[in-house]
C-alpha positions as CSV (number, residue, x, y, z in Angstrom):
1,M,126.3,140.1,73.0
2,A,124.8,141.6,76.7
3,L,122.6,139.3,77.9
4,T,122.4,137.2,81.3
5,P,123.2,134.0,79.8
6,Y,121.6,132.0,83.1
7,I,121.1,132.5,86.8
8,T,124.7,131.2,88.3
9,P,124.7,129.2,91.4
10,D,126.7,132.3,93.4
11,R,123.3,134.2,92.3
12,A,120.4,131.1,92.7
13,P,118.5,131.0,95.8
14,G,119.1,128.4,98.4
15,Y,115.7,126.7,97.1
16,L,117.0,126.7,93.0
17,K,120.4,125.5,94.4
18,D,119.0,122.6,96.4
19,A,117.1,121.7,93.6
20,A,119.2,121.8,90.8
21,A,121.6,119.9,93.5
22,E,118.7,116.5,93.8
23,L,118.6,116.4,90.1
24,P,121.4,114.7,88.9
25,Q,121.8,112.8,92.2
26,L,117.7,111.3,91.4
27,D,118.6,110.8,88.0
28,A,122.2,108.7,88.7
29,A,119.6,106.4,91.2
30,L,117.4,106.2,88.0
31,S,120.4,105.1,85.7
32,E,122.0,102.9,88.2
33,N,118.7,101.4,89.5
34,I,117.2,100.6,86.6
35,P,116.7,96.4,84.8
36,E,119.8,96.7,82.5
37,P,117.7,94.7,80.1
38,L,114.9,97.5,80.0
39,R,117.6,100.2,79.9
40,I,117.6,99.7,75.8
41,P,113.9,99.3,75.5
42,M,113.0,102.3,77.7
43,I,115.1,104.5,76.1
44,H,113.3,104.0,72.9
45,L,110.3,103.9,73.9
46,Q,111.3,107.7,76.0
47,R,111.8,108.8,72.2
48,Q,108.6,108.4,71.5
49,V,107.1,109.7,74.5
50,S,109.7,113.2,73.5
51,A,108.4,113.3,69.8
52,Y,104.8,113.0,71.0
53,Y,105.0,115.8,73.8
54,S,107.1,118.1,71.4
55,N,105.1,117.9,68.2
56,R,101.8,118.1,70.4
57,I,103.4,121.7,71.9
58,E,103.7,122.4,68.5
59,G,100.3,121.4,67.4
60,N,100.6,118.0,66.2
61,S,97.5,115.9,66.4
62,A,99.0,112.5,66.1
63,T,97.4,110.0,68.6
64,P,99.9,108.0,71.4
65,A,98.5,104.7,69.2
66,E,100.1,106.2,65.9
67,V,103.2,107.5,67.5
68,L,104.0,103.9,69.5
69,H,103.6,102.2,65.8
70,A,105.3,105.0,63.9
71,R,108.1,103.7,63.0
72,E,106.3,100.4,61.8
73,D,104.5,102.4,59.4
74,S,104.8,101.3,56.0
75,A,102.9,104.4,54.1
76,G,106.5,106.2,53.6
77,D,106.3,109.5,52.2
78,A,102.0,109.1,51.7
79,A,101.9,109.0,55.9
80,A,100.1,112.0,57.1
81,P,102.1,115.2,57.6
82,D,101.7,114.8,61.8
83,L,103.0,110.8,61.4
84,L,105.8,112.0,59.0
85,E,106.8,114.4,61.5
86,I,106.4,112.1,64.6
87,R,108.8,109.7,62.6
88,S,111.2,112.0,61.6
89,H,111.9,113.4,65.4
90,I,112.2,109.7,66.3
91,E,114.9,109.2,64.1
92,A,116.9,112.5,64.7
93,Q,117.1,111.4,68.4
94,I,118.5,107.8,67.2
95,S,121.0,109.2,65.1
96,L,122.2,112.1,67.8
97,S,122.3,108.6,70.0
98,R,124.6,107.1,67.4
99,N,127.1,110.5,67.4
100,P,127.2,112.3,70.7
101,I,128.1,115.5,70.6
102,E,131.3,116.7,72.3
103,A,131.0,119.1,75.5
104,A,133.2,121.4,74.1
105,R,131.2,121.6,70.8
106,I,127.2,121.5,71.9
107,S,125.8,125.0,71.4
108,N,128.1,125.1,68.0
109,R,125.7,127.0,65.6
110,E,126.7,124.3,63.3
111,L,125.1,121.9,65.3
112,V,121.8,123.4,66.7
113,A,121.4,123.4,62.2
114,R,122.1,120.1,62.3
115,M,119.3,118.8,64.7
116,H,117.1,121.0,62.8
117,R,118.1,119.3,59.4
118,Q,117.7,115.8,61.2
119,L,114.2,116.8,62.7
120,Y,113.2,117.0,59.0
121,R,114.9,114.7,57.2
122,G,111.9,112.5,56.3
123,I,109.4,115.2,55.4
124,T,108.7,116.0,52.0
125,K,109.0,119.6,50.6
126,K,105.1,119.8,50.1
127,H,105.0,119.7,53.8
128,L,107.5,121.7,54.5
129,R,105.7,125.3,55.0
130,I,105.5,127.5,58.1
131,N,104.0,130.8,58.7
132,V,106.2,133.6,59.4
133,E,103.5,135.7,61.1
134,T,100.0,135.9,62.1
135,G,98.0,136.6,58.9
136,G,101.0,136.1,56.9
137,Q,101.7,133.6,54.3
138,P,103.5,130.3,54.8
139,I,106.9,130.4,53.1
140,P,109.4,127.3,52.0
141,L,111.0,125.5,55.5
142,V,114.5,125.0,54.5
143,P,116.0,122.2,57.3
144,G,119.5,123.2,58.8
145,E,118.8,126.6,57.4
146,I,119.4,130.2,59.7
147,R,116.4,132.4,59.2
148,T,116.9,135.3,57.0
149,R,113.5,137.0,57.7
150,E,111.4,138.5,60.5
151,V,109.1,136.0,62.1
152,R,106.4,136.2,64.9
153,V,105.6,132.9,67.4
154,G,102.5,134.0,69.2
155,H,103.0,137.3,70.9
156,H,106.7,136.5,70.4
157,I,108.4,138.6,68.0
158,P,111.9,137.1,68.3
159,P,115.4,139.2,67.5
160,A,115.7,140.7,64.0
161,A,117.3,138.3,61.1
162,E,120.3,140.6,61.0
163,K,120.8,140.2,64.2
164,I,120.6,136.0,64.5
165,R,124.3,135.2,63.6
166,S,125.9,137.4,65.9
167,Y,123.4,136.0,69.1
168,L,124.5,132.6,67.8
169,K,128.1,133.5,68.2
170,W,127.5,134.6,71.8
171,F,125.2,131.6,72.1
172,E,128.1,129.2,71.3
173,D,130.4,130.9,73.6
174,A,128.3,131.1,76.7
175,Y,126.9,127.7,77.0
176,R,130.0,125.6,76.5
177,L,129.9,122.8,78.5
178,D,133.7,122.3,79.4
179,R,133.8,125.3,80.8
180,L,131.1,125.1,83.9
181,H,131.2,123.0,86.4
182,R,128.9,121.6,89.3
183,L,125.7,123.0,89.4
184,A,126.3,125.2,86.5
185,P,125.6,122.7,83.6
186,L,122.0,122.1,84.7
187,L,121.1,126.1,85.5
188,A,122.7,126.8,82.0
189,A,120.6,124.2,80.3
190,A,117.6,126.2,81.7
191,G,119.3,129.8,80.2
192,A,120.2,127.8,76.7
193,H,116.3,126.4,76.0
194,H,114.7,129.5,77.1
195,R,117.3,131.8,74.9
196,L,117.6,129.8,72.0
197,L,113.4,129.7,71.9
198,W,113.6,133.2,72.3
199,L,116.5,133.6,69.5
200,H,113.8,130.9,66.9
201,P,117.0,130.9,64.6
202,D,115.1,128.7,62.5
203,G,111.7,129.1,63.2
204,N,110.8,125.8,65.5
205,G,110.8,125.0,69.2
206,R,111.2,121.8,68.3
207,T,114.8,122.3,67.7
208,G,114.8,124.0,71.0
209,R,113.4,120.7,73.2
210,L,115.9,118.4,70.8
211,F,118.9,120.6,71.9
212,T,118.1,120.5,75.5
213,D,117.3,116.7,75.5
214,E,121.4,116.5,74.2
215,Y,122.6,119.3,76.5
216,L,121.5,117.7,79.3
217,K,123.1,114.3,78.1
218,A,126.2,115.8,77.5
219,G,126.5,117.6,80.6
220,G,126.3,114.4,82.8
221,L,123.0,113.3,83.3
222,K,123.4,109.6,82.5
223,G,119.7,108.9,83.1
224,C,118.6,111.5,80.6
225,G,116.7,109.7,77.8
226,L,114.8,107.3,80.3
227,W,112.9,110.0,81.2
228,S,111.8,112.8,78.9
229,M,111.6,116.6,79.4
230,S,109.0,117.6,76.8
231,R,106.6,115.4,78.6
232,G,107.0,117.9,81.0
233,F,106.9,120.6,79.1
234,G,104.0,119.2,76.8
235,R,101.7,117.9,80.1
236,D,100.6,121.3,80.7
237,V,101.2,123.5,77.8
238,D,100.0,126.8,79.7
239,A,102.4,126.5,82.0
240,Y,105.5,126.0,79.9
241,Y,104.4,129.0,77.7
242,S,103.9,131.3,81.0
243,A,107.5,130.1,81.9
244,L,108.9,131.1,78.6
245,R,107.0,134.4,78.5
246,A,108.2,135.2,82.0
247,A,111.8,135.2,80.7
248,D,110.7,136.9,77.3
249,H,109.9,140.3,79.8
250,V,112.5,142.9,79.4
251,R,114.5,144.2,82.1
252,K,112.9,146.3,85.1
253,G,115.9,148.7,85.6
254,D,119.5,148.3,85.7
255,L,119.3,145.8,88.8
256,D,117.3,142.9,87.0
257,G,120.3,141.5,84.8
258,R,121.9,143.1,81.8
259,G,120.8,143.9,77.9
260,D,117.6,143.8,76.6
261,L,115.8,140.4,79.2
262,S,115.0,140.1,83.1
263,D,116.7,138.7,85.1
264,S,114.0,137.7,87.9
265,G,111.9,136.5,84.2
266,L,114.8,134.0,83.8
267,L,115.0,132.9,87.5
268,K,111.1,132.1,87.5
269,F,112.0,130.3,84.0
270,T,114.8,128.6,85.5
271,D,112.8,127.2,89.0
272,Y,110.1,125.7,86.5
273,F,112.6,123.8,84.2
274,I,114.4,122.4,87.3
275,R,111.0,121.3,88.9
276,T,109.9,119.8,85.7
277,A,112.7,117.7,85.2
278,L,112.8,116.7,88.8
279,D,108.9,115.6,88.5
280,Q,109.7,113.5,85.4
281,V,112.7,111.8,87.1
282,R,110.7,111.0,90.1
283,Y,107.7,109.6,87.9
284,I,109.6,107.4,85.7
285,S,111.7,106.0,88.9
286,E,108.3,105.6,90.6
287,L,107.0,103.6,87.7
288,L,110.2,101.3,87.6
289,E,109.4,100.4,90.9
290,P,110.6,96.7,91.0
291,C,107.5,95.5,92.9
292,T,105.1,97.8,91.7
293,L,106.0,96.9,87.6
294,N,106.1,93.5,88.5
295,R,102.3,93.2,89.3
296,R,101.9,95.3,86.8
297,I,103.7,93.2,84.1
298,D,101.7,89.9,86.1
299,H,98.2,91.8,85.2
300,Y,98.9,92.1,81.7
301,F,99.5,88.7,81.1
302,Q,97.2,87.4,83.7
303,M,94.6,89.2,81.5
304,R,96.1,87.7,78.4
305,R,95.5,84.4,79.6
306,Q,92.1,84.7,80.2
307,S,91.2,86.3,77.4
308,A,92.4,87.9,74.0
309,R,93.0,92.0,74.8
310,P,92.1,94.7,72.2
311,T,95.4,96.8,71.4
312,A,95.5,100.7,71.9
313,S,94.7,100.9,68.3
314,G,91.7,98.1,67.9
315,P,92.2,94.8,66.9
316,A,92.4,92.0,69.0
317,L,95.1,90.1,70.2
318,P,94.8,86.4,70.7
319,M,94.9,84.6,74.2
320,L,98.5,84.0,75.6
321,R,99.8,80.9,77.5
322,I,100.8,81.8,81.2
323,E,104.4,81.0,80.1
324,A,104.9,83.7,78.4
325,L,104.9,85.5,81.6
326,Y,107.6,83.3,83.0
327,L,109.5,83.9,79.9
328,Y,109.1,87.6,79.8
329,R,110.2,87.9,84.1
330,G,113.1,85.8,83.4
331,L,114.5,88.0,80.4
332,L,113.6,91.0,82.7
333,K,115.7,89.6,85.8
334,R,118.5,88.0,84.0
335,G,118.8,89.8,80.5
336,P,118.8,88.0,77.0
337,M,118.6,84.4,76.7
338,Q,119.5,81.5,73.8
339,Y,116.5,80.0,71.8
340,S,117.7,76.8,73.3
341,E,117.7,77.8,76.9
342,I,114.2,79.1,76.4
343,Q,112.6,76.3,75.1
344,A,114.2,74.0,78.3
345,R,113.1,77.0,80.3
346,L,109.3,76.7,79.0
347,G,108.7,73.4,80.2
348,L,106.7,73.0,77.3
349,G,106.6,70.1,73.9
350,E,108.8,71.4,71.1
351,S,105.8,72.0,68.7
352,T,103.9,73.8,71.8
353,A,107.5,76.0,72.6
354,R,107.6,77.1,69.0
355,N,104.0,77.7,68.7
356,L,104.5,80.1,71.7
357,L,107.5,81.7,70.8
358,G,106.3,82.5,67.2
359,Q,103.2,84.2,69.0
360,I,105.5,86.4,71.4
361,V,108.2,87.5,68.5
362,S,105.2,88.6,66.1
363,E,104.0,90.6,69.1
364,G,106.8,92.5,69.5
365,L,107.5,91.2,73.2
366,I,110.5,89.7,72.3
367,A,112.8,89.9,69.8
368,I,115.3,87.2,68.6
369,D,118.5,87.7,66.8
370,E,120.2,85.9,64.0
371,D,122.2,84.2,66.7
372,G,119.2,82.7,68.5
373,Q,119.2,85.1,71.3
374,A,116.3,86.4,72.6
375,S,116.0,90.1,74.4
376,L,112.8,91.8,76.1
377,R,110.7,94.4,73.9
378,L,108.0,97.1,74.6
379,P,105.8,96.9,72.1
380,G,103.0,99.4,71.8
381,H,100.1,97.0,73.3
382,L,102.6,96.3,76.4
383,I,103.1,100.3,77.0
384,M,99.6,101.9,78.6
385,P,99.5,98.6,81.1
386,L,102.7,98.8,82.4
387,F,103.1,102.8,82.1
388,P,100.1,104.6,83.0
389,D,99.8,107.8,82.0
390,L,102.7,108.2,80.2
391,F,100.7,109.6,77.2
392,D,97.9,111.9,78.2
393,S,95.8,112.3,75.1
394,S,92.8,114.2,77.1
395,Q,94.3,117.8,76.6
396,A,94.2,119.4,73.5
397,P,97.3,120.0,71.2
398,G,98.4,123.9,71.5
399,S,100.3,125.4,68.6
400,E,103.3,128.0,69.0
């Protein structure tokens, strides 16, 4: 297909190349500097963040508190559709993390279909309906299936269904990461994100955002997973749509690209995409700065020592002995400890230590495995105090 896949490094303006070069440096620093005991809990938290923002872009009304407890909800298929979407989105990310995608196959049509299928694995048939156009009747959505009819996405009319398979073959060849080097993978990530949403092969923008997360990881950003592109997109949905629309524009003459779309519009979107990524990496890096993070941890446990503290969802938590702070800080600094070692470090009587550990475990602050090894966790009631503004519930959800 005659379509510019991405802004190549040789055609990128200096400011864009500088920004693209800075991103892997900041990403690597974040990955290297995060306390190792916090890595896995933080990755899981960011899965929840990505699910929240990506689905909110599509009109999902789940609250941050509901998202943080989505996997704990036992309502199963009886849960609200919005919560089912969140839960399935989180599980899709976990599944992809267990089976990483090779760089040579990341843009493969079957893998894009796999992502779509996994996003809807937990959704019942009665909730699998999509609107094909304004005023039209909803039709069944088949997870993992490429669309076979025309759709409208807001003001955007994607390519005809009969052309989708040809476009997807072009997409697979254009964005193979094993052929891209240095700055090209980052610039290609921006191009691929727009082109996939422009094609809308499965009628769903969530797939495009999930694809982008996996593409950035496969492209070498080791810290991607500790920060979220969807958070950047979802915090200002109007800016996100505006950037996408700029890249939707038809080309303006022979010097504005090849094929149907404008290269100048793609440049605007690429600039937006890279700036959004930089903003998210910087935000998380600042949150995890050791001195300020420790102050927030201390403040939370001091508050819990003085009085019961309500959780985000309402119920109060009981008062907590200050020794819980010493344990939490110890796990953050040293990593997992044996149960017997913890009892010795607490300096409490056996019964008091056992009761305190039982409370800490029940609140999700730590987990103890079958071998008696305790490790740090990030329960929902700790997220807002430790990571302010991670979730933004002030903005009404949009629809795509």
